[in-house]
Backbone as numpy.savetxt, mean C-alpha at the origin, in Angstrom:
# Nx Ny Nz CAx CAy CAz Cx Cy Cz
38.37 -0.41 3.07 37.71 -1.27 4.09 36.54 -0.40 4.83
35.41 -1.04 5.19 34.34 -0.21 5.88 34.89 0.02 7.37
34.80 1.29 7.83 35.42 1.50 9.11 34.46 1.08 10.20
34.28 -0.27 10.51 33.23 -0.68 11.42 33.73 -0.25 12.90
35.02 -0.16 13.13 35.36 0.19 14.44 35.00 1.56 15.02
34.75 2.42 14.06 34.24 3.72 14.36 32.82 4.02 14.14
31.88 3.12 13.95 30.50 3.29 13.66 29.81 2.84 15.19
28.78 3.48 15.33 27.87 3.19 16.56 26.59 2.85 16.11
25.68 2.30 17.01 24.35 2.09 16.73 23.59 3.07 16.24
23.83 4.23 16.96 22.94 5.39 16.77 23.16 5.99 15.43
24.40 5.86 14.77 24.69 6.30 13.39 24.06 5.24 12.44
24.13 4.07 12.72 23.50 3.13 11.76 21.94 3.33 11.87
21.45 3.65 13.03 19.95 3.93 13.09 19.57 5.08 12.33
20.33 6.17 12.35 20.00 7.27 11.34 20.12 7.06 10.11
21.24 6.37 9.77 21.39 5.89 8.42 20.12 5.26 7.77
19.66 4.22 8.61 18.46 3.37 8.04 17.38 4.31 8.03
17.07 5.20 8.85 15.88 6.00 9.01 15.88 7.02 7.80
17.06 7.53 7.47 17.11 8.54 6.18 16.86 7.61 4.95
17.31 6.36 4.95 17.12 5.41 3.87 15.65 5.28 3.75
15.01 4.81 4.88 13.60 4.54 4.71 12.77 5.65 4.42
12.94 6.76 4.85 12.10 7.84 4.75 12.53 8.70 3.44
13.71 8.62 2.94 14.08 9.44 1.92 14.11 10.93 2.08
14.30 11.39 3.47 14.12 12.69 3.76 14.83 13.02 5.14
15.71 13.90 5.15 16.35 14.22 6.45 15.21 14.98 7.40
14.31 15.73 6.88 13.26 16.30 7.65 12.38 15.23 8.36
12.01 14.37 7.56 11.15 13.25 8.13 12.04 12.39 9.16
13.22 12.06 8.77 13.91 11.23 9.77 14.22 11.99 10.97
14.49 13.24 11.01 14.62 13.97 12.03 13.55 13.80 13.12
12.21 14.00 12.41 11.00 13.86 13.18 10.74 12.60 13.88
11.01 11.61 13.07 10.88 10.30 13.64 11.91 9.93 14.63
13.08 10.31 14.51 14.11 10.16 15.55 14.14 11.10 16.79
13.33 12.17 16.64 13.10 13.24 17.72 14.41 13.84 17.85
15.10 14.22 16.76 16.46 14.96 16.65 16.12 16.31 15.89
17.11 17.23 16.03 17.01 18.49 15.20 17.60 17.97 13.78
17.09 18.65 12.72 17.71 18.49 11.51 19.27 18.75 11.38
19.90 19.65 11.92 21.26 19.81 11.93 21.85 18.75 12.59
21.39 18.05 13.61 21.94 16.94 14.22 22.01 15.66 13.22
20.88 15.60 12.60 20.73 14.42 11.63 21.75 14.69 10.32
21.79 15.88 9.98 22.72 16.28 8.93 24.26 16.01 9.30
24.63 16.29 10.65 25.85 16.08 11.09 26.26 14.62 11.17
25.28 13.86 11.69 25.46 12.38 11.72 25.68 11.92 10.17
24.88 12.49 9.27 25.08 11.93 7.89 26.55 12.25 7.34
26.93 13.40 7.59 28.28 13.98 7.23 29.25 13.15 7.77
29.23 12.66 9.13 30.11 11.70 9.72 30.26 10.54 8.85
29.04 9.92 8.66 28.82 8.56 7.82 29.39 8.73 6.57
29.32 9.94 5.77 29.87 10.23 4.59 31.46 10.04 4.61
32.01 10.77 5.64 33.38 10.82 5.88 33.86 9.41 6.10
33.30 8.54 6.90 33.66 7.28 7.32 33.63 6.16 6.18
32.64 6.56 5.47 32.60 5.60 4.29 33.17 6.03 2.92
33.54 7.40 2.92 34.02 7.97 1.74 33.17 7.83 0.57
31.88 8.21 0.93 30.78 8.12 -0.19 29.72 9.07 0.22
29.10 9.60 -0.83 27.83 10.55 -0.50 26.81 9.79 0.20
26.64 8.50 0.08 25.54 7.88 0.62 24.19 8.10 0.09
23.79 9.55 0.15 22.55 10.11 -0.43 22.77 11.21 -1.25
22.10 11.27 -2.29 21.94 12.50 -3.17 20.64 13.07 -3.25
20.59 14.35 -3.24 19.16 14.98 -3.25 18.80 14.99 -4.76
17.60 14.46 -4.87 16.95 14.51 -6.34 15.52 15.09 -5.98
15.38 16.27 -6.38 13.96 16.98 -5.96 13.93 16.96 -4.43
12.76 16.60 -3.82 12.60 16.68 -2.53 13.03 15.33 -1.79
13.73 14.49 -2.50 14.06 13.11 -2.06 15.51 12.83 -1.61
15.92 12.21 -0.88 17.37 11.60 -0.61 17.44 10.36 -1.18
18.09 10.31 -2.33 18.25 9.02 -3.12 19.49 8.22 -2.65
19.51 6.99 -2.32 20.58 6.28 -1.78 21.60 5.96 -2.98
22.80 6.17 -2.79 23.88 5.69 -3.83 23.90 4.08 -3.72
24.65 3.62 -4.92 24.81 2.12 -4.85 25.45 1.54 -3.59
26.49 2.28 -2.95 26.94 1.75 -1.70 25.98 1.79 -0.68
25.14 2.94 -0.42 24.07 2.99 0.48 23.14 1.87 0.33
22.76 1.68 -0.93 21.74 0.69 -1.06 22.30 -0.76 -0.61
23.52 -1.01 -0.81 24.19 -2.35 -0.37 24.32 -2.33 1.26
24.52 -1.26 1.74 24.73 -1.09 3.32 23.36 -1.39 3.79
22.41 -0.84 3.25 20.97 -0.96 3.91 20.60 -2.27 3.74
20.76 -2.97 2.68 20.34 -4.49 2.49 21.09 -5.25 3.55
22.24 -4.89 3.90 23.05 -5.66 4.88 22.71 -5.37 6.29
22.57 -4.03 6.58 22.43 -3.56 7.96 21.04 -3.89 8.52
20.19 -3.42 7.45 18.73 -3.42 8.15 18.10 -4.53 8.72
18.51 -5.67 8.28 17.88 -6.93 9.13 18.56 -7.08 10.50
19.72 -6.87 10.53 20.51 -7.08 11.88 19.96 -6.04 12.75
19.73 -4.73 12.29 19.42 -3.72 13.19 17.94 -3.86 13.61
17.21 -4.36 12.63 15.76 -4.87 12.98 15.70 -5.76 14.19
16.59 -6.75 14.11 16.77 -7.86 15.22 17.05 -7.21 16.51
17.95 -6.34 16.54 18.28 -5.69 17.83 17.09 -4.83 18.35
16.46 -4.12 17.42 15.29 -3.41 17.93 14.26 -4.30 18.43
14.02 -5.16 17.76 13.09 -6.32 18.13 13.24 -6.77 19.51
14.52 -7.16 19.69 14.98 -7.87 20.94 14.74 -6.75 22.10
15.12 -5.53 21.79 14.86 -4.50 22.85 13.51 -4.19 23.13
12.76 -4.00 22.07 11.29 -3.77 22.08 10.58 -4.82 22.80
10.99 -6.08 22.71 10.26 -7.24 23.46 10.12 -7.01 24.82
10.92 -6.20 25.50 10.75 -6.02 26.82 9.69 -5.01 27.30
9.19 -4.29 26.15 8.22 -3.16 26.50 7.06 -3.38 25.49
5.86 -3.19 26.10 4.64 -3.08 25.31 4.70 -1.80 24.69
3.94 -1.82 23.40 3.72 -0.45 22.67 2.56 0.29 23.34
2.82 1.54 23.74 1.80 2.31 24.33 1.20 3.47 23.44
0.24 3.21 22.53 -0.06 4.08 21.68 -0.64 5.48 22.04
-1.17 5.52 23.25 -1.60 6.70 23.75 -0.37 7.77 24.02
0.73 7.22 24.27 2.00 8.04 24.72 3.05 8.02 23.69
3.26 7.01 22.87 4.38 6.83 22.06 3.82 7.23 20.54
4.66 8.14 19.97 4.36 8.59 18.59 4.99 7.53 17.82
4.27 7.26 16.56 4.65 6.24 15.45 4.10 6.60 14.14
4.91 6.54 13.16 4.40 6.64 11.69 4.18 5.10 11.20
3.04 4.95 10.56 2.81 3.32 9.84 2.75 3.82 8.40
3.66 3.13 7.61 3.57 3.38 6.19 2.96 2.15 5.68
1.64 2.44 4.83 1.01 1.35 4.22 0.80 1.58 2.91
1.15 0.53 2.11 0.75 0.67 0.54 -0.67 0.17 0.28
-1.41 1.22 -0.41 -2.66 1.00 -0.65 -2.98 1.58 -2.14
-3.87 0.87 -2.90 -4.21 1.34 -4.13 -5.46 2.18 -4.01
-5.70 3.06 -5.05 -6.64 4.20 -4.82 -8.14 3.43 -4.54
-8.56 2.31 -5.02 -9.71 1.60 -4.68 -9.75 1.19 -3.43
-8.61 1.03 -2.64 -8.82 0.71 -1.23 -8.64 1.75 -0.35
-8.06 2.91 -0.81 -7.82 4.11 0.09 -9.20 4.64 0.51
-10.13 4.70 -0.38 -11.36 5.31 0.02 -12.23 4.47 0.90
-12.05 3.28 0.94 -12.92 2.37 1.75 -12.08 1.97 3.10
-10.66 1.87 3.02 -9.84 1.36 4.07 -9.59 2.66 5.14
-9.38 3.80 4.53 -8.73 4.84 5.43 -9.90 5.47 6.35
-11.07 5.97 5.78 -11.95 6.55 6.87 -12.14 5.77 8.04
-12.50 4.52 8.16 -12.69 3.85 9.51 -11.30 3.80 10.28
-10.26 3.61 9.50 -8.88 3.56 10.19 -8.69 4.78 10.91
-8.89 5.96 10.23 -8.44 7.22 10.76 -9.46 7.68 11.87
-10.80 7.17 11.79 -11.53 7.37 12.99 -10.95 6.70 14.17
-10.43 5.48 13.95 -9.96 4.80 15.09 -8.73 5.44 15.67
-7.81 5.78 14.71 -6.62 6.40 15.06 -6.75 7.79 15.70
-7.91 8.34 15.62 -8.28 9.69 16.29 -7.98 9.64 17.82
-8.15 8.26 18.31 -8.05 8.06 19.79 -6.60 8.05 20.22
-5.59 8.16 19.20 -4.12 7.99 19.46 -3.45 9.18 18.78
-3.35 10.33 19.38 -2.99 11.46 18.75 -1.52 11.61 18.16
-0.72 10.46 18.75 0.82 10.49 18.31 0.88 9.59 17.00
-0.21 9.09 16.66 -0.06 8.00 15.46 -0.29 8.77 14.09
0.53 8.64 13.17 0.52 9.02 11.78 0.49 7.81 10.75
-0.44 8.05 9.93 -0.64 6.94 8.89 -0.24 7.58 7.51
0.74 6.81 6.79 1.17 7.21 5.48 0.76 6.18 4.39
-0.05 6.72 3.60 -0.59 5.70 2.40 0.24 5.95 1.27
0.82 4.96 0.66 1.75 5.05 -0.50 1.24 4.20 -1.63
1.56 4.66 -2.84 1.34 3.79 -3.86 2.58 3.33 -4.45
2.69 1.95 -4.27 3.89 1.18 -4.51 3.49 0.19 -5.55
4.43 0.18 -6.52 4.32 -0.95 -7.64 4.37 -2.35 -6.87
3.60 -3.21 -7.50 3.40 -4.43 -6.85 4.75 -5.18 -6.85
5.48 -5.02 -7.93 6.85 -5.68 -8.11 7.88 -5.23 -7.04
7.47 -4.01 -6.54 8.44 -3.53 -5.30 7.91 -3.77 -4.07
6.69 -4.30 -3.97 6.06 -4.36 -2.52 6.81 -5.14 -1.52
7.46 -6.34 -1.97 8.14 -7.14 -0.99 9.51 -6.67 -0.68
10.10 -5.94 -1.66 11.43 -5.37 -1.19 11.22 -4.14 -0.20
10.14 -3.54 -0.46 9.92 -2.27 0.50 9.47 -2.74 1.94
8.78 -3.74 2.00 8.39 -4.60 3.24 9.71 -4.98 3.94
10.59 -5.62 3.17 11.82 -6.15 3.75 12.56 -5.14 4.25
12.70 -3.85 3.41 13.66 -3.03 3.85 13.07 -1.99 5.05
11.82 -2.16 5.23 11.24 -1.39 6.40 10.57 -0.08 5.84
10.60 0.19 4.50 10.03 1.41 4.03 8.54 1.31 4.06
8.15 0.13 4.04 6.80 -0.06 4.21 6.48 -1.01 5.55
5.45 -0.63 6.28 5.24 -1.60 7.33 4.13 -2.60 7.04
3.12 -2.23 5.95 2.16 -3.11 5.63 1.76 -2.88 4.11
1.18 -3.81 3.58 0.65 -3.45 2.26 -0.83 -4.26 2.21
-1.79 -3.64 1.70 -3.24 -4.16 1.54 -3.49 -4.20 -0.01
-3.79 -5.40 -0.30 -4.02 -5.53 -1.81 -4.71 -6.96 -2.07
-5.03 -7.29 -3.23 -5.63 -8.42 -3.53 -4.63 -9.60 -3.29
-5.16 -10.77 -3.37 -4.15 -11.96 -3.16 -3.15 -12.04 -4.34
-1.80 -12.03 -3.93 -0.57 -11.93 -4.70 0.29 -13.02 -4.40
1.17 -13.63 -5.46 2.21 -14.54 -5.18 3.32 -13.84 -4.50
3.72 -14.37 -3.19 4.72 -13.71 -2.43 5.74 -14.81 -2.03
6.89 -14.38 -1.49 7.91 -15.54 -0.97 7.44 -15.92 0.47
8.08 -16.75 0.94 7.85 -17.27 2.37 8.30 -16.22 3.28
9.13 -15.23 3.08 9.36 -14.10 3.99 8.23 -13.19 4.29
7.38 -13.10 3.23 6.22 -12.12 3.34 4.95 -12.92 3.94
4.53 -12.36 5.06 3.47 -13.03 5.74 2.09 -12.23 5.14
1.08 -13.00 5.15 -0.28 -12.29 4.68 -1.40 -13.00 5.29
-2.55 -12.24 5.53 -3.90 -12.95 5.88 -4.95 -12.20 5.18
-6.09 -12.92 5.04 -7.31 -12.34 4.36 -7.86 -11.36 5.42
-8.13 -10.26 4.93 -8.90 -9.08 5.76 -10.41 -9.09 5.45
-10.93 -9.20 4.18 -12.30 -9.22 3.91 -12.46 -9.65 2.39
-13.59 -9.83 2.01 -14.03 -10.15 0.74 -14.91 -9.08 0.16
-14.73 -8.62 -1.13 -15.58 -7.87 -1.74 -16.13 -8.47 -2.95
-17.42 -8.10 -3.42 -18.02 -8.52 -4.54 -17.69 -7.62 -5.77
-17.73 -8.16 -7.03 -17.56 -7.22 -8.13 -19.06 -6.70 -8.60
-18.89 -5.47 -8.94 -20.34 -4.84 -9.71 -20.02 -4.28 -10.89
-20.97 -3.95 -11.72 -20.80 -3.29 -12.99 -21.51 -2.00 -12.80
-20.71 -0.89 -13.23 -21.36 0.47 -13.16 -21.56 0.97 -14.54
-22.92 1.65 -14.54 -23.29 2.13 -15.88 -24.14 3.31 -15.56
-24.31 4.21 -16.64 -25.13 5.28 -16.37 -26.43 4.81 -16.17
-27.40 5.60 -15.25 -28.72 4.98 -14.69 -29.70 4.56 -15.81
-29.69 5.20 -17.05 -30.68 4.80 -18.14 -29.89 3.99 -19.17
-28.90 3.29 -18.90 -28.11 2.55 -19.83 -29.17 1.33 -20.15
-29.21 0.90 -21.63 -30.11 -0.15 -22.07 -30.06 -1.47 -21.30
-28.78 -1.78 -20.67 -28.78 -3.03 -19.93 -28.96 -2.77 -18.46
-29.16 -1.69 -17.84 -29.24 -1.34 -16.50 -30.44 -2.33 -15.92
-30.04 -2.79 -14.80 -30.83 -3.64 -13.93 -30.16 -4.19 -12.72
-30.78 -5.01 -12.05 -30.14 -5.44 -10.76 -28.94 -6.46 -10.92
-28.89 -7.14 -12.04 -27.75 -8.08 -12.52 -27.71 -8.05 -13.82
-26.41 -7.90 -14.49 -26.26 -8.02 -15.86 -25.95 -9.37 -16.26
-26.39 -9.94 -17.33 -26.04 -11.33 -17.90 -24.92 -11.24 -18.52
-24.23 -12.49 -18.59 -22.98 -12.58 -19.42 -23.15 -12.22 -20.82
-24.16 -12.57 -21.42 -24.54 -12.20 -22.84 -24.40 -10.74 -23.09
-25.04 -10.02 -22.12 -25.12 -8.41 -22.27 -23.72 -8.03 -21.86
-23.07 -8.49 -20.91 -21.82 -7.95 -20.51 -20.91 -7.95 -21.61
-20.90 -9.14 -22.38 -19.84 -9.37 -23.47 -20.14 -8.58 -24.72
-21.52 -8.12 -24.89 -21.90 -7.37 -26.01 -21.60 -5.88 -25.88
-21.14 -5.33 -24.60 -20.98 -3.96 -24.42 -19.41 -3.64 -24.40
-19.24 -2.24 -24.57 -17.84 -1.80 -24.45 -17.46 -1.58 -23.07
-16.22 -1.68 -22.68 -15.86 -1.54 -21.38 -14.65 -0.63 -21.12
-14.51 -0.28 -19.75 -13.39 0.56 -19.31 -12.50 -0.43 -18.41
-11.27 -0.49 -18.59 -10.49 -1.25 -17.54 -9.57 -0.39 -16.79
-9.66 -0.41 -15.60 -9.01 0.49 -14.61 -7.72 -0.32 -14.21
-6.60 0.39 -14.50 -5.17 -0.24 -13.91 -4.15 0.81 -13.98
-3.27 0.73 -12.95 -2.02 1.59 -13.16 -1.07 1.28 -13.98
-1.18 -0.10 -14.54 -0.18 -0.49 -15.64 -0.64 -0.02 -16.98
0.23 0.08 -17.85 0.11 0.44 -19.13 -0.55 -0.71 -19.98
-0.31 -1.84 -19.74 -0.72 -3.02 -20.33 -1.16 -4.26 -19.39
-1.57 -5.21 -19.85 -1.95 -6.42 -19.11 -3.40 -6.49 -18.84
-3.95 -7.65 -18.34 -5.47 -7.67 -18.06 -5.64 -7.50 -16.70
-7.00 -7.12 -16.42 -7.58 -7.14 -15.11 -8.05 -8.25 -14.49
-8.47 -8.30 -13.21 -8.87 -9.57 -12.58 -10.19 -10.26 -13.45
-10.92 -9.29 -13.83 -12.12 -9.87 -14.56 -11.77 -10.40 -15.74
-10.79 -9.99 -16.43 -10.33 -10.44 -17.78 -9.71 -11.86 -17.63
-8.98 -12.00 -16.60 -8.41 -13.40 -16.24 -9.59 -14.42 -16.09
-10.62 -13.90 -15.30 -11.75 -14.99 -15.09 -12.39 -15.32 -16.49
-12.53 -14.14 -17.39 -13.09 -14.48 -18.56 -12.28 -15.31 -19.49
-11.02 -15.11 -19.51 -10.07 -16.01 -20.25 -10.13 -17.45 -19.84
-10.33 -17.62 -18.69 -10.44 -19.12 -18.17 -11.65 -19.72 -18.82
-12.64 -19.08 -19.17 -13.96 -19.57 -19.74 -13.78 -19.49 -21.32
-12.68 -19.06 -21.81 -12.56 -18.81 -23.26 -13.32 -17.74 -23.87
-13.47 -16.66 -22.90 -14.35 -15.47 -23.24 -13.46 -14.19 -23.25
-13.92 -13.08 -23.99 -13.19 -11.92 -23.95 -14.17 -10.69 -24.00
-13.86 -9.57 -23.36 -14.72 -8.51 -23.40 -14.05 -7.44 -24.33
-14.70 -6.38 -24.74 -14.08 -5.37 -25.60 -13.72 -4.17 -24.75
-12.48 -3.95 -24.62 -11.97 -2.74 -23.81 -11.63 -1.60 -24.73
-12.35 -0.37 -24.68 -12.03 0.69 -25.50 -11.48 1.78 -24.78
-11.36 1.83 -23.40 -10.59 2.74 -22.64 -9.97 2.13 -21.47
-8.79 2.59 -21.36 -7.75 1.98 -20.15 -7.59 3.27 -19.42
-7.75 3.36 -18.07 -7.54 4.51 -17.36 -6.93 4.06 -15.85
-6.51 5.08 -15.13 -5.70 4.81 -13.88 -6.66 4.76 -12.65
-7.78 5.36 -12.74 -8.47 5.61 -11.37 -9.95 5.25 -11.62
-10.51 4.48 -10.56 -11.90 4.23 -10.76 -13.09 5.29 -10.72
-12.61 6.32 -10.08 -13.75 7.53 -10.11 -13.57 8.22 -11.62
-12.56 8.26 -12.15 -12.52 8.82 -13.55 -13.09 7.93 -14.43
-13.05 6.68 -14.32 -13.75 5.63 -15.14 -15.20 5.82 -14.91
-15.71 5.92 -13.76 -17.16 6.13 -13.41 -17.59 7.31 -14.05
-16.82 8.39 -13.92 -17.26 9.63 -14.60 -17.65 9.53 -16.05
-16.67 8.78 -16.69 -16.79 8.47 -18.15 -18.13 7.56 -18.32
-18.27 6.49 -17.41 -19.48 5.62 -17.69 -20.73 6.40 -17.44
-20.68 7.46 -16.50 -21.89 8.25 -16.32 -22.52 8.94 -17.33
-21.46 9.16 -18.43 -21.93 10.05 -19.49 -21.78 9.32 -20.82
-21.54 7.99 -20.96 -21.47 7.16 -22.08 -22.22 5.87 -21.80
-21.92 5.03 -22.95 -22.53 3.70 -22.78 -21.48 2.61 -22.27
-20.31 3.19 -21.85 -19.25 2.13 -21.46 -19.63 1.58 -20.23
-19.05 0.45 -19.64 -19.29 -0.21 -18.51 -17.94 -0.33 -17.77
-17.93 -0.23 -16.31 -16.83 -0.24 -15.47 -17.15 -1.47 -14.43
-16.24 -2.30 -14.47 -16.49 -3.49 -13.33 -15.44 -3.14 -12.33
-15.92 -3.22 -10.96 -15.14 -2.70 -9.88 -15.67 -3.29 -8.57
-14.82 -3.33 -7.50 -15.30 -3.72 -6.18 -16.68 -2.98 -5.68
-17.53 -3.63 -5.08 -18.78 -3.14 -4.75 -18.64 -2.05 -3.73
-17.84 -2.16 -2.66 -17.67 -1.16 -1.70 -17.17 0.21 -2.11
-16.38 0.29 -3.04 -15.86 1.54 -3.60 -16.99 2.05 -4.59
-17.60 1.28 -5.31 -18.61 1.57 -6.14 -19.90 2.19 -5.51
-20.08 1.70 -4.30 -21.15 2.45 -3.43 -20.83 3.63 -3.25
-19.61 3.94 -2.86 -19.23 5.34 -2.44 -19.34 6.38 -3.57
-18.85 5.90 -4.76 -18.81 6.59 -5.96 -20.34 6.95 -6.38
-21.14 6.06 -6.25 -22.55 6.13 -6.67 -23.30 7.26 -5.80
-22.63 7.72 -4.66 -23.23 8.82 -3.92 -22.90 10.20 -4.61
-22.03 10.15 -5.51 -21.45 11.44 -6.14 -21.89 11.48 -7.79
-22.22 10.34 -8.26 -22.49 10.20 -9.66 -23.89 9.64 -9.95
-24.45 10.00 -11.09 -25.66 9.47 -11.48 -25.46 8.19 -12.32
-25.32 7.24 -11.41 -24.94 5.92 -12.08 -25.88 4.74 -11.51
-25.88 3.59 -12.01 -26.59 2.26 -11.37 -25.40 1.24 -11.25
-25.75 0.55 -10.22 -24.80 -0.60 -9.88 -25.50 -1.82 -10.11
-24.92 -2.90 -10.94 -25.40 -4.04 -11.22 -24.60 -5.17 -10.77
-25.20 -6.18 -10.16 -24.33 -7.33 -9.86 -23.66 -7.95 -11.12
-22.39 -8.31 -10.96 -21.71 -8.81 -12.01 -22.19 -10.20 -12.40
-21.97 -10.63 -13.49 -22.43 -11.97 -14.12 -22.08 -13.02 -12.98
-22.81 -14.04 -12.69 -22.56 -14.93 -11.69 -21.18 -15.65 -11.87
-20.59 -15.76 -12.81 -19.22 -16.41 -13.07 -18.11 -15.49 -12.56
-18.30 -14.32 -12.34 -17.26 -13.30 -11.90 -16.87 -13.84 -10.50
-15.50 -13.73 -10.27 -15.00 -13.89 -8.88 -15.26 -12.83 -7.88
-15.36 -13.20 -6.63 -15.22 -12.26 -5.58 -13.61 -11.61 -5.39
-13.53 -10.70 -4.74 -12.19 -10.00 -4.56 -11.85 -10.35 -3.09
-10.74 -11.15 -2.93 -10.14 -11.10 -1.61 -9.08 -10.21 -1.39
-9.27 -9.40 -0.19 -8.29 -8.31 0.08 -7.52 -8.84 1.22
-6.11 -8.89 1.07 -5.17 -9.39 2.06 -4.29 -8.25 2.55
-3.83 -8.54 3.92 -2.88 -7.59 4.52 -1.45 -8.31 4.46
-0.52 -7.71 4.18 0.95 -8.20 3.96 1.98 -7.42 4.78
2.86 -8.20 5.49 3.95 -7.68 6.12 4.96 -8.66 6.07
6.24 -8.15 6.61 7.57 -8.97 6.48 7.66 -9.71 7.75
8.09 -10.92 7.70 8.14 -11.79 8.89 9.17 -11.43 10.00
10.19 -10.73 9.43 11.22 -10.29 10.39 10.79 -9.24 11.42
9.63 -8.63 11.01 9.17 -7.34 12.03 7.95 -7.96 12.63
7.27 -9.12 12.50 6.13 -9.48 12.81 5.84 -9.47 14.50
7.05 -9.52 15.17 6.87 -9.49 16.73 7.28 -8.12 17.27
7.58 -7.06 16.32 7.58 -5.56 16.88 6.33 -5.32 17.50
6.27 -4.84 18.74 5.16 -4.49 19.50 4.21 -3.44 18.81
4.86 -2.49 18.26 4.00 -1.42 17.59 3.29 -1.96 16.45
4.03 -2.71 15.49 3.42 -3.40 14.34 2.32 -4.39 14.81
2.55 -5.26 15.87 1.59 -6.25 16.31 0.33 -5.50 16.76
0.50 -4.33 17.49 -0.74 -3.54 17.80 -1.34 -2.97 16.55
-0.73 -2.45 15.65 -1.43 -1.92 14.39 -2.03 -2.93 13.62
-1.32 -4.10 13.59 -1.95 -5.35 12.82 -3.27 -5.75 13.38
-3.26 -5.69 14.77 -4.56 -6.21 15.56 -5.54 -5.12 15.33
-5.23 -3.78 15.23 -6.30 -2.81 15.08 -6.85 -2.91 13.65
-6.17 -3.32 12.66 -6.78 -3.47 11.43 -7.51 -4.81 11.42
-7.30 -5.78 11.97 -8.07 -6.96 12.00 -9.37 -6.58 12.62
-9.41 -5.86 13.86 -10.78 -5.57 14.59 -11.57 -4.68 13.67
-10.88 -3.61 12.99 -11.75 -2.85 12.10 -12.40 -3.49 10.97
-11.57 -4.48 10.44 -12.14 -5.16 9.17 -13.23 -6.13 9.63
-13.15 -6.61 11.00 -14.09 -7.71 11.41 -15.47 -6.82 11.52
-15.47 -5.72 11.62 -16.63 -4.86 11.87 -17.36 -4.51 10.58
-16.62 -4.75 9.53 -17.21 -4.20 8.23 -18.55 -4.75 7.78
């Protein structure tokens, strides 16, 4: 039987922080405790539950099956307690340290983080951690508190995950500057006649542009699939291959590579970028403050 009569809120808070951060060192920093104090608390929890709770794998503390079940059960209630207590206090970013964990893909990191960190320079206690999280894990990590926010294209999500549109980006086609089809805009006929690079972290499946083409009964020829847009554009700058990508990031890359940017064929969709968070945390003052900062920054794009 779980020894609930000998548990206290502090131990549960330490447990959840270790679970969320996967690190004793990081947990001690967030909790403003020494690492020996956190280790001692973990030892007490291990004794009371008669379970290791976390096992070290490399530089991470990985939860045991029991710890995973505990986190899923404890975290929502603990978050409600914190939200109730925090509701009596406004978040003061000038004085209160806080780590914000955000899931970003590489195409968004390069455009999203520079203005964000310029703004965060006014708040020396704020730390931002950008994480690459598989889309299938996004909602679970938002629910567990491992993520505070995610920024991505429009995705199908449950009712427990809130989201709002941050901004819209257009698609452009990147080619080396003297490519035979180089110009202000590429026609659909020329687009389909060329060989293409698909950028995706997945090993298979279509890209946004391929779904749009499929809806029209069209298909392009993909001869290279790679993980990062910068690498794809490097290849495009030295071959006849084309890369289709968001215009904002393409504009940044074009400062470093000898490429031309063409407007995508007119039937190609624009890219809506959304901010995601879990509804159980949306009234937490620190997250409300950060969400509003993101809105204001995107409004000035």
